C-alpha positions in Angstrom: 30.2 -46.6 22.5 33.0 -44.4 21.5 32.1 -40.9 21.0 33.4 -38.7 18.4 36.3 -36.4 19.8 35.0 -32.8 20.3 36.9 -31.2 17.7 35.5 -33.2 14.8 32.3 -32.3 15.7 30.1 -30.4 13.3 28.2 -27.5 15.8 24.9 -26.9 15.2 24.8 -23.6 16.3 27.6 -20.9 16.2 28.1 -17.9 18.5 30.1 -14.8 17.2 32.3 -12.3 19.2 28.9 -10.3 20.1 27.3 -13.7 21.8 24.9 -13.7 18.6 23.9 -17.3 18.0 23.3 -18.6 14.5 22.8 -22.7 13.2 25.5 -23.5 11.7 24.2 -23.6 7.3 23.3 -20.3 7.8 27.0 -19.3 9.6 28.3 -21.1 6.7 26.5 -19.0 4.1 26.5 -15.5 5.1 29.9 -15.1 7.2 32.5 -16.4 4.3 32.8 -12.9 1.9 32.4 -14.1 -2.1 35.8 -13.7 -3.5 36.3 -11.3 -6.5 36.8 -13.6 -9.3 33.4 -15.3 -8.0 31.6 -11.9 -8.1 32.5 -11.4 -11.4 31.5 -14.5 -12.7 28.0 -14.2 -11.0 27.3 -10.6 -12.8 28.2 -11.5 -16.4 24.6 -12.9 -17.2 23.2 -9.1 -16.0 26.3 -8.0 -18.0 25.4 -10.0 -21.3 21.0 -9.7 -20.6 21.9 -6.0 -21.2 24.1 -5.3 -23.8 22.4 -7.9 -25.9 19.0 -6.6 -24.7 20.4 -3.2 -26.1 20.7 -4.8 -29.8 16.6 -5.0 -29.4 15.9 -1.9 -27.9 17.6 0.8 -29.8 15.9 3.5 -31.7 16.7 5.0 -34.5 17.6 8.8 -34.2 16.4 11.4 -37.3 19.6 10.4 -39.0 19.0 6.9 -39.0 21.3 6.2 -36.7 20.8 4.1 -33.7 20.5 5.7 -30.1 19.9 4.1 -26.7 18.0 5.8 -23.9 18.7 3.9 -20.7 21.0 4.3 -17.5 22.3 7.3 -16.9 25.7 6.4 -15.7 26.5 3.7 -18.9 28.7 6.0 -20.4 29.9 3.6 -22.6 26.7 2.0 -24.5 25.8 5.7 -25.9 29.7 6.8 -26.3 30.4 3.5 -28.5 26.9 3.8 -30.5 28.6 7.7 -30.8 32.0 6.4 -31.9 30.2 4.2 -34.6 27.9 6.4 -36.1 25.2 4.3 -34.7 26.6 1.2 -36.4 24.4 -1.6 -35.5 27.3 -3.9 -36.5 29.9 -2.2 -34.9 28.5 -2.0 -31.3 27.3 -5.8 -31.5 31.0 -6.8 -32.5 32.5 -4.7 -29.5 30.0 -6.0 -27.1 30.5 -9.7 -28.4 34.3 -9.0 -28.1 34.2 -7.5 -24.2 32.1 -10.5 -23.1 34.1 -13.2 -25.2 36.7 -11.4 -23.3 35.0 -11.6 -19.7 34.5 -14.8 -20.4 38.0 -16.2 -21.0 39.4 -14.0 -18.3 37.3 -16.2 -16.2 38.1 -19.4 -17.1 41.8 -18.6 -17.4 42.0 -17.1 -13.8 40.0 -20.3 -12.6 43.1 -22.2 -12.6 44.5 -19.8 -10.5 42.0 -18.8 -8.0 39.0 -20.1 -6.4 35.5 -20.0 -8.7 32.6 -21.1 -7.1 29.7 -21.1 -9.9 27.7 -23.6 -7.6 26.9 -20.3 -5.7 24.8 -18.9 -8.6 21.6 -20.0 -8.1 21.7 -19.3 -4.1 23.0 -15.8 -4.7 20.1 -15.2 -7.5 17.5 -16.5 -5.0 19.0 -14.9 -1.7 19.1 -10.9 -4.0 15.4 -12.2 -5.0 14.4 -12.0 -1.0 15.8 -8.7 -0.7 14.4 -7.5 -3.9 11.2 -8.5 -2.7 11.6 -6.9 0.9 13.0 -3.7 -1.0 9.4 -4.0 -2.9 7.1 -4.3 0.0 8.8 -1.9 2.4 8.8 1.2 0.1 5.8 0.2 -2.3 3.3 3.1 -0.6 5.5 5.1 -1.0 6.8 4.2 -4.6 3.1 4.4 -5.9 2.6 7.4 -4.1 5.2 9.2 -5.7 4.6 8.3 -9.1 8.5 7.8 -10.0 8.9 6.5 -13.9 11.6 8.0 -15.3 11.6 5.6 -18.1 7.9 5.0 -18.4 7.9 6.0 -22.1 9.8 2.6 -22.7 8.0 -1.3 -23.5 8.2 -3.1 -20.7 11.1 -5.1 -22.4 13.4 -1.9 -22.4 12.7 -0.8 -19.1 14.0 -4.6 -18.2 17.0 -4.0 -20.2 17.7 -1.0 -18.6 16.8 -2.2 -15.3 19.8 -4.8 -16.1 22.1 -1.4 -16.9 21.2 -0.1 -14.0 22.0 -2.8 -11.5 25.4 -3.5 -12.9 26.7 0.2 -14.1 24.9 1.7 -11.0 26.5 -0.4 -8.6 30.0 -0.3 -9.9 30.1 3.6 -10.1 28.5 4.4 -7.1 28.6 1.2 -4.3 32.0 -0.5 -5.5 33.7 3.0 -6.8 32.1 5.5 -4.4 31.1 4.1 -1.6 34.0 1.3 -1.1 36.3 3.9 -2.8 35.5 6.4 -0.6 35.6 4.1 2.8 39.4 3.2 1.7 40.3 6.6 1.8 38.3 7.5 4.5 38.5 4.9 7.5 42.4 5.1 8.2 41.6 8.7 8.6 38.5 8.8 10.7 38.6 5.5 12.1 36.3 2.8 11.1 32.6 3.5 12.1 33.0 7.2 10.7 35.2 6.4 7.8 31.9 4.1 6.4 29.5 6.5 8.0 31.0 9.0 5.8 31.3 6.8 2.4 27.3 5.6 3.1 26.4 9.4 3.2 28.1 10.9 0.4 27.5 7.4 -1.8 23.7 7.4 -1.3 23.2 11.3 -1.7 25.2 11.2 -4.8 23.5 8.2 -6.1 19.7 9.9 -5.4 21.0 13.1 -7.2 22.0 11.9 -10.2 18.5 10.6 -11.3 17.8 14.2 -11.6 20.5 15.0 -13.9 20.5 14.8 -18.2 17.9 14.1 -20.3 16.2 11.5 -18.5 16.4 13.6 -15.3 13.2 13.5 -13.1 11.7 16.3 -11.7 13.3 17.1 -8.5 11.2 16.7 -5.1 12.0 16.4 -1.3 9.9 13.2 -1.1 11.6 11.0 -4.4 15.2 12.7 -3.5 14.9 11.0 0.2 13.4 7.9 -1.0 16.3 7.4 -3.6 18.3 8.4 -0.6 17.2 5.4 1.3 17.4 2.9 -1.6 21.2 4.2 -2.1 21.6 3.5 1.7 19.7 0.2 1.6 21.8 -1.2 -1.6 25.0 -0.1 0.5 24.3 -2.1 3.0 23.5 -4.9 0.8 27.2 -4.4 -0.9 28.8 -4.0 2.5 27.7 -7.3 4.2 27.2 -9.4 0.7 28.7 -8.5 -1.6 29.2 -7.0 -5.0 27.3 -9.8 -7.2 24.3 -9.8 -4.6 24.3 -5.8 -4.9 23.8 -5.9 -8.7 21.4 -8.7 -8.7 19.4 -7.4 -5.9 19.0 -3.8 -7.3 18.4 -5.5 -10.9 15.3 -7.7 -10.0 14.2 -4.6 -7.5 14.2 -2.7 -10.7 12.3 -5.5 -12.9 10.0 -6.2 -9.9 9.1 -2.6 -10.0 8.4 -1.8 -13.8 6.4 -4.9 -14.0 4.1 -3.8 -11.0 3.4 -0.9 -12.8 2.5 -2.2 -15.9 0.4 -4.5 -14.7 
C-alpha cells in the first residue's frame, strides 16, 4: 500500500514553541488572528442593535426633546441628540446613514481584502462561553456588591445599553487605551513590561469611568476592584482573541448580568 507523503498529511496534533500540544482543529481556530475587515463586519450587528434600540428607549425631557441615558463613553449619541435639539428624525437619519456607510465600506473592501462572514456564529458562540465563564467567576461577588448603575431602566433599555457598553467601551479602553498604550510602551519598555503597563492603566481607567458623571456609581474599594478585574479579563480577551470577540463577550456578559438581576 502506498503511503501518503509526510508533507501532505494533516497532523492530528500540533506542538507550539513552548511544547504545548493541541488538536489541529483547535489550532486552526485559536491561532489565526481575525483580520480588521472581518472584525468590523462581526461587530456591525452590535452597532445596529444599539443605535436602533436607542430609538425605542429614548425618554422625553421636560422640554419635550428626546434624551438618552446610557453608556458613559458613548459621546456620539448624546451629542447628536443635543445638536439636533432632541429630534428623533434627525437622529434616525444620521444613524441610518452611518450604518449604511459602514456596510458599504465593508462590501467595497471585501473585493480588496479577505472577509470571513462564516466566522460570525463561531465568534458569538465563543464569546458566549467567555461571558458565561465571567458570570460564573464573579457571580457571587456581583450579588454581594449589588452593583446596578442602570437598574432604573427597563430590561430592554438595559440590553440596548449593554450593546453600547460592549461596543464603545471596547473601542475606548481596549482598542484605544490598551492597544494604543502598548504600541507606545513596548518599543521603550519591552514586550512584557509594555503590555503590562498598558493593561494596568487601561483597566484602572475602565473601572474609574463607572464612578463619573450622572450615572456614576458610589465608589467603594470592593466595586472598584471588581470592575478592575473585569477590565483585566476583557483586555486579555482582546489581546488574545481580538476586537470582535471582546465586544461580543462584553455585550453578552452585560445582557446576562441584567437578565439575571431582573429574574
